[in-house]
DRENMI-332269 format. One record per residue: chain; x negated, y, z negated of N, C-alpha, C, O in turn. Coordinates in nm, 2 decimals, always signed. Each point is the difference from the previous one (the first is absolute). Layout:
<rs>
(r 'A' (X Y Z) (X Y Z) (X Y Z) (X Y Z))
...
</rs>
This chain:
<rs>
(r 'A' (-2.08 +1.43 -1.23) (-0.02 -0.07 +0.12) (+0.13 -0.01 +0.07) (+0.11 -0.03 -0.05))
(r 'A' (-0.11 +0.07 +0.18) (+0.12 +0.00 +0.08) (+0.04 -0.14 +0.05) (-0.09 -0.08 +0.04))
(r 'A' (+0.22 +0.05 -0.04) (+0.05 -0.13 +0.05) (-0.01 +0.00 +0.16) (+0.01 +0.10 +0.06))
(r 'A' (-0.04 -0.21 -0.01) (+0.00 -0.02 +0.14) (+0.14 +0.01 +0.06) (+0.09 -0.05 -0.06))
(r 'A' (-0.08 +0.11 +0.18) (+0.13 +0.01 +0.06) (+0.03 -0.14 +0.06) (-0.08 -0.05 +0.07))
(r 'A' (+0.20 +0.01 -0.09) (+0.05 -0.13 +0.05) (+0.02 +0.01 +0.15) (+0.07 +0.09 +0.05))
(r 'A' (-0.13 -0.19 +0.02) (+0.02 +0.00 +0.15) (+0.13 -0.07 +0.03) (+0.04 -0.10 -0.06))
(r 'A' (+0.03 +0.15 +0.16) (+0.13 -0.06 +0.04) (-0.02 -0.04 +0.15) (-0.06 +0.06 +0.08))
(r 'A' (+0.12 -0.18 -0.05) (-0.01 -0.05 +0.13) (+0.14 -0.02 +0.06) (+0.10 -0.04 -0.08))
(r 'A' (-0.08 +0.06 +0.21) (+0.13 -0.02 +0.06) (+0.03 -0.15 +0.01) (-0.08 -0.08 -0.01))
(r 'A' (+0.21 +0.06 +0.02) (+0.05 -0.14 +0.02) (-0.06 -0.07 +0.12) (-0.04 -0.11 +0.00))
(r 'A' (+0.02 +0.19 +0.11) (-0.06 -0.05 +0.12) (-0.14 -0.04 -0.02) (-0.04 -0.11 +0.05))
(r 'A' (-0.04 +0.19 -0.12) (-0.14 -0.03 -0.03) (-0.01 -0.13 -0.08) (-0.07 -0.09 +0.03))
(r 'A' (+0.15 +0.08 -0.14) (+0.00 -0.12 -0.08) (+0.04 -0.12 +0.08) (-0.06 -0.11 -0.01))
(r 'A' (+0.16 +0.12 +0.10) (+0.05 -0.11 +0.08) (-0.11 -0.05 +0.09) (-0.02 -0.12 +0.02))
(r 'A' (-0.06 +0.22 +0.04) (-0.11 -0.04 +0.09) (-0.11 -0.08 -0.07) (-0.05 -0.10 +0.04))
(r 'A' (+0.02 +0.15 -0.16) (-0.10 -0.06 -0.09) (+0.04 -0.14 -0.03) (-0.07 -0.10 +0.01))
(r 'A' (+0.20 +0.08 -0.06) (+0.05 -0.13 -0.03) (+0.00 -0.09 +0.12) (-0.03 -0.12 -0.02))
(r 'A' (+0.07 +0.17 +0.13) (+0.00 -0.08 +0.12) (-0.14 -0.06 +0.03) (-0.01 -0.11 +0.04))
(r 'A' (-0.09 +0.20 -0.05) (-0.14 -0.05 +0.03) (-0.03 -0.12 -0.09) (-0.07 -0.09 +0.04))
(r 'A' (+0.11 +0.10 -0.17) (-0.04 -0.10 -0.10) (+0.08 -0.13 +0.03) (-0.05 -0.11 +0.00))
(r 'A' (+0.19 +0.13 +0.01) (+0.08 -0.12 +0.01) (-0.02 -0.08 +0.13) (+0.02 -0.12 +0.01))
(r 'A' (-0.05 +0.20 +0.10) (-0.03 -0.07 +0.13) (-0.14 -0.07 +0.00) (-0.03 -0.07 +0.09))
(r 'A' (-0.05 +0.10 -0.19) (-0.13 -0.07 -0.01) (-0.10 +0.07 +0.08) (-0.11 -0.06 +0.01))
(r 'A' (+0.13 +0.18 +0.04) (-0.10 +0.07 +0.08) (-0.10 +0.06 -0.09) (-0.12 +0.02 +0.05))
(r 'A' (+0.15 +0.01 -0.17) (-0.10 +0.06 -0.09) (+0.03 -0.05 -0.14) (+0.11 -0.04 -0.04))
(r 'A' (-0.21 +0.03 -0.04) (+0.01 -0.03 -0.15) (+0.03 +0.13 -0.07) (-0.03 +0.11 +0.05))
(r 'A' (+0.08 -0.13 -0.17) (+0.03 +0.12 -0.09) (-0.13 +0.08 -0.02) (+0.00 +0.13 +0.02))
(r 'A' (-0.11 -0.19 -0.05) (-0.13 +0.08 -0.02) (-0.04 +0.07 +0.13) (-0.05 +0.12 -0.01))
(r 'A' (+0.07 -0.18 +0.12) (-0.04 +0.07 +0.13) (+0.09 +0.12 +0.02) (-0.05 +0.11 +0.04))
(r 'A' (+0.18 -0.13 -0.06) (+0.09 +0.12 +0.02) (-0.03 +0.11 -0.10) (+0.00 +0.12 +0.04))
(r 'A' (-0.03 -0.16 -0.16) (-0.03 +0.11 -0.10) (-0.13 +0.07 +0.03) (+0.00 +0.13 -0.01))
(r 'A' (-0.10 -0.20 +0.06) (-0.12 +0.07 +0.04) (+0.02 +0.09 +0.12) (-0.05 +0.11 +0.01))
(r 'A' (+0.12 -0.16 +0.09) (+0.02 +0.07 +0.12) (+0.09 +0.12 -0.01) (-0.02 +0.10 +0.06))
(r 'A' (+0.12 -0.10 -0.15) (+0.09 +0.11 -0.02) (-0.02 +0.08 -0.13) (+0.08 +0.09 -0.03))
(r 'A' (-0.18 -0.13 -0.05) (-0.02 +0.07 -0.13) (+0.11 -0.02 -0.10) (+0.04 +0.10 -0.07))
(r 'A' (+0.01 -0.22 +0.06) (+0.11 -0.02 -0.09) (-0.04 -0.08 -0.12) (-0.11 -0.06 +0.01))
(r 'A' (+0.18 +0.05 -0.11) (-0.03 -0.07 -0.12) (+0.07 -0.14 +0.02) (+0.11 -0.01 +0.04))
(r 'A' (-0.18 -0.10 -0.08) (+0.05 -0.13 +0.02) (+0.13 -0.03 -0.07) (+0.09 -0.07 +0.06))
(r 'A' (-0.07 +0.12 -0.18) (+0.12 -0.02 -0.07) (+0.12 +0.06 +0.07) (+0.11 -0.06 +0.00))
(r 'A' (-0.13 +0.17 +0.07) (+0.12 +0.06 +0.08) (+0.03 -0.09 +0.11) (+0.12 -0.03 +0.02))
(r 'A' (-0.21 -0.02 +0.05) (+0.02 -0.08 +0.12) (+0.07 -0.14 -0.04) (+0.09 -0.04 +0.06))
(r 'A' (-0.15 -0.02 -0.17) (+0.06 -0.12 -0.05) (+0.15 +0.02 -0.04) (+0.08 -0.09 +0.02))
(r 'A' (-0.05 +0.20 -0.08) (+0.14 +0.02 -0.05) (+0.09 +0.03 +0.12) (+0.11 -0.04 +0.00))
(r 'A' (-0.17 +0.11 +0.11) (+0.08 +0.02 +0.12) (+0.03 -0.14 +0.07) (+0.12 -0.02 +0.04))
(r 'A' (-0.22 -0.06 -0.04) (+0.02 -0.14 +0.06) (+0.10 -0.08 -0.08) (+0.09 -0.06 +0.06))
(r 'A' (-0.10 +0.07 -0.19) (+0.09 -0.08 -0.09) (+0.14 +0.05 +0.02) (+0.10 -0.08 +0.01))
(r 'A' (-0.08 +0.21 +0.00) (+0.14 +0.06 +0.01) (+0.05 -0.03 +0.14) (+0.12 -0.03 +0.01))
(r 'A' (-0.20 +0.03 +0.09) (+0.05 -0.04 +0.14) (+0.04 -0.15 +0.00) (+0.10 -0.03 +0.07))
(r 'A' (-0.16 -0.05 -0.14) (+0.04 -0.14 -0.01) (+0.13 -0.01 -0.07) (+0.09 -0.08 +0.04))
(r 'A' (-0.07 +0.15 -0.15) (+0.13 +0.00 -0.07) (+0.11 +0.05 +0.09) (+0.11 -0.05 +0.00))
(r 'A' (-0.14 +0.16 +0.07) (+0.10 +0.06 +0.09) (+0.04 -0.09 +0.11) (+0.12 +0.00 +0.05))
(r 'A' (-0.21 -0.09 -0.01) (+0.03 -0.10 +0.11) (+0.07 -0.12 -0.05) (+0.03 -0.09 +0.08))
(r 'A' (-0.01 +0.08 -0.21) (+0.07 -0.11 -0.06) (-0.09 -0.11 -0.06) (+0.05 -0.10 -0.05))
(r 'A' (-0.18 +0.13 +0.04) (-0.09 -0.10 -0.05) (-0.02 +0.01 -0.15) (-0.08 -0.07 -0.06))
(r 'A' (+0.15 +0.17 +0.00) (-0.02 +0.02 -0.15) (+0.09 -0.10 -0.08) (+0.08 -0.07 +0.06))
(r 'A' (-0.10 +0.07 -0.19) (+0.07 -0.09 -0.09) (+0.14 +0.06 -0.02) (+0.04 +0.10 +0.06))
(r 'A' (+0.04 -0.17 -0.14) (+0.14 +0.03 -0.02) (+0.01 +0.14 -0.07) (+0.10 +0.07 +0.01))
(r 'A' (-0.20 -0.04 -0.10) (+0.01 +0.13 -0.07) (-0.08 +0.11 +0.07) (-0.02 +0.11 -0.06))
(r 'A' (-0.03 -0.13 +0.18) (-0.08 +0.10 +0.07) (+0.10 +0.11 +0.04) (+0.11 -0.02 +0.05))
(r 'A' (-0.16 +0.15 -0.06) (+0.08 +0.11 +0.04) (-0.05 +0.06 +0.13) (-0.12 +0.03 +0.02))
(r 'A' (+0.21 -0.02 +0.08) (-0.04 +0.05 +0.13) (-0.01 +0.15 +0.00) (+0.04 +0.07 -0.10))
(r 'A' (-0.10 -0.02 +0.20) (-0.02 +0.15 +0.01) (+0.14 +0.07 +0.01) (+0.01 +0.10 -0.06))
(r 'A' (+0.08 -0.16 +0.13) (+0.13 +0.05 +0.01) (+0.07 +0.01 -0.14) (+0.07 +0.10 -0.03))
(r 'A' (-0.09 -0.20 -0.05) (+0.06 -0.01 -0.13) (-0.07 +0.11 -0.09) (+0.07 +0.07 -0.08))
(r 'A' (-0.20 -0.05 +0.09) (-0.07 +0.10 -0.07) (+0.05 +0.14 +0.04) (+0.02 +0.09 -0.09))
(r 'A' (+0.00 -0.06 +0.22) (+0.05 +0.13 +0.04) (+0.14 +0.02 -0.05) (+0.03 +0.11 -0.04))
(r 'A' (+0.06 -0.21 +0.04) (+0.13 +0.01 -0.05) (+0.00 +0.03 -0.15) (+0.08 +0.08 -0.04))
(r 'A' (-0.16 -0.15 -0.03) (-0.01 +0.02 -0.14) (-0.05 +0.14 -0.04) (+0.06 +0.07 -0.09))
(r 'A' (-0.16 -0.02 +0.17) (-0.04 +0.14 -0.02) (+0.11 +0.10 +0.02) (+0.02 +0.10 -0.07))
(r 'A' (+0.06 -0.12 +0.18) (+0.11 +0.09 +0.04) (+0.10 -0.01 -0.11) (+0.06 +0.11 -0.04))
(r 'A' (-0.02 -0.22 -0.01) (+0.10 -0.02 -0.11) (-0.05 +0.07 -0.13) (+0.08 +0.06 -0.07))
(r 'A' (-0.21 -0.07 +0.04) (-0.05 +0.07 -0.12) (+0.01 +0.15 +0.02) (+0.03 +0.07 -0.10))
(r 'A' (-0.06 -0.02 +0.22) (+0.01 +0.15 +0.02) (+0.14 +0.04 -0.01) (+0.03 +0.10 -0.07))
(r 'A' (+0.07 -0.18 +0.13) (+0.14 +0.04 -0.01) (+0.05 -0.01 -0.15) (+0.07 +0.09 -0.04))
(r 'A' (-0.12 -0.19 -0.03) (+0.04 -0.01 -0.14) (-0.05 +0.12 -0.08) (+0.07 +0.05 -0.09))
(r 'A' (-0.19 -0.01 +0.11) (-0.06 +0.11 -0.07) (+0.08 +0.13 +0.03) (+0.03 +0.08 -0.09))
(r 'A' (+0.01 -0.06 +0.21) (+0.08 +0.12 +0.04) (+0.14 -0.01 -0.07) (+0.04 +0.10 -0.05))
(r 'A' (+0.02 -0.21 +0.05) (+0.13 -0.02 -0.06) (+0.00 +0.03 -0.15) (+0.09 +0.06 -0.06))
(r 'A' (-0.20 -0.11 +0.00) (-0.02 +0.03 -0.15) (-0.01 +0.15 -0.02) (+0.05 +0.05 -0.10))
(r 'A' (-0.13 +0.01 +0.18) (-0.02 +0.15 -0.01) (+0.13 +0.07 +0.01) (+0.04 +0.09 -0.08))
(r 'A' (+0.04 -0.13 +0.18) (+0.13 +0.07 +0.02) (+0.10 -0.03 -0.11) (+0.07 +0.09 -0.05))
(r 'A' (-0.08 -0.21 +0.00) (+0.09 -0.04 -0.12) (-0.04 +0.08 -0.12) (+0.09 +0.05 -0.07))
(r 'A' (-0.22 -0.03 +0.04) (-0.04 +0.08 -0.11) (+0.04 +0.14 +0.01) (+0.05 +0.06 -0.09))
(r 'A' (-0.06 +0.00 +0.21) (+0.05 +0.13 +0.03) (+0.15 +0.02 -0.03) (+0.04 +0.09 -0.07))
(r 'A' (+0.03 -0.19 +0.12) (+0.15 +0.01 -0.02) (+0.04 -0.02 -0.15) (+0.09 +0.07 -0.04))
(r 'A' (-0.16 -0.15 -0.03) (+0.02 -0.02 -0.14) (-0.03 +0.13 -0.08) (+0.08 +0.04 -0.08))
(r 'A' (-0.19 +0.02 +0.12) (-0.04 +0.13 -0.07) (+0.10 +0.11 +0.03) (+0.03 +0.08 -0.08))
(r 'A' (+0.02 -0.08 +0.21) (+0.09 +0.11 +0.04) (+0.14 -0.03 -0.08) (+0.06 +0.10 -0.04))
(r 'A' (-0.02 -0.22 +0.03) (+0.12 -0.03 -0.07) (-0.01 +0.04 -0.14) (+0.10 +0.05 -0.06))
(r 'A' (-0.21 -0.08 +0.00) (-0.02 +0.03 -0.14) (+0.00 +0.16 -0.02) (+0.05 +0.05 -0.10))
(r 'A' (-0.12 +0.02 +0.19) (+0.00 +0.14 -0.01) (+0.14 +0.06 +0.01) (+0.03 +0.09 -0.08))
(r 'A' (+0.05 -0.13 +0.17) (+0.13 +0.05 +0.02) (+0.09 -0.04 -0.12) (+0.10 +0.07 -0.03))
(r 'A' (-0.12 -0.19 -0.02) (+0.08 -0.04 -0.12) (-0.03 +0.09 -0.12) (+0.10 +0.04 -0.07))
(r 'A' (-0.22 +0.00 +0.05) (-0.04 +0.09 -0.11) (+0.06 +0.14 +0.03) (+0.04 +0.07 -0.09))
(r 'A' (-0.04 -0.03 +0.21) (+0.04 +0.14 +0.04) (+0.15 +0.01 -0.02) (+0.05 +0.12 -0.03))
(r 'A' (+0.03 -0.22 +0.03) (+0.15 +0.01 -0.02) (+0.03 +0.02 -0.14) (+0.11 +0.06 -0.03))
(r 'A' (-0.19 -0.10 -0.06) (+0.03 +0.01 -0.14) (+0.01 +0.14 -0.05) (+0.02 +0.02 -0.12))
</rs>
């Protein structure tokens, strides 16, 4: 059985959907029906928008924090790869000198 391809939505689209819900013009179920979305996605977008606007708790992670964390993880992974390469190269040349 083949896995379903995950749909991706632009920030602008998510922002418009969240705005509809937060301004009270539409309920989450109405938005989901109208745009063919899953309720859990819309609820999580709304929750994240509230956190980003400062309405989250003390331990809430903003979107900017999540993006920075992802970038730092990518950088860390690259630095580890470079470090491993340099360690292997140093080991190789140390053995070659003998």
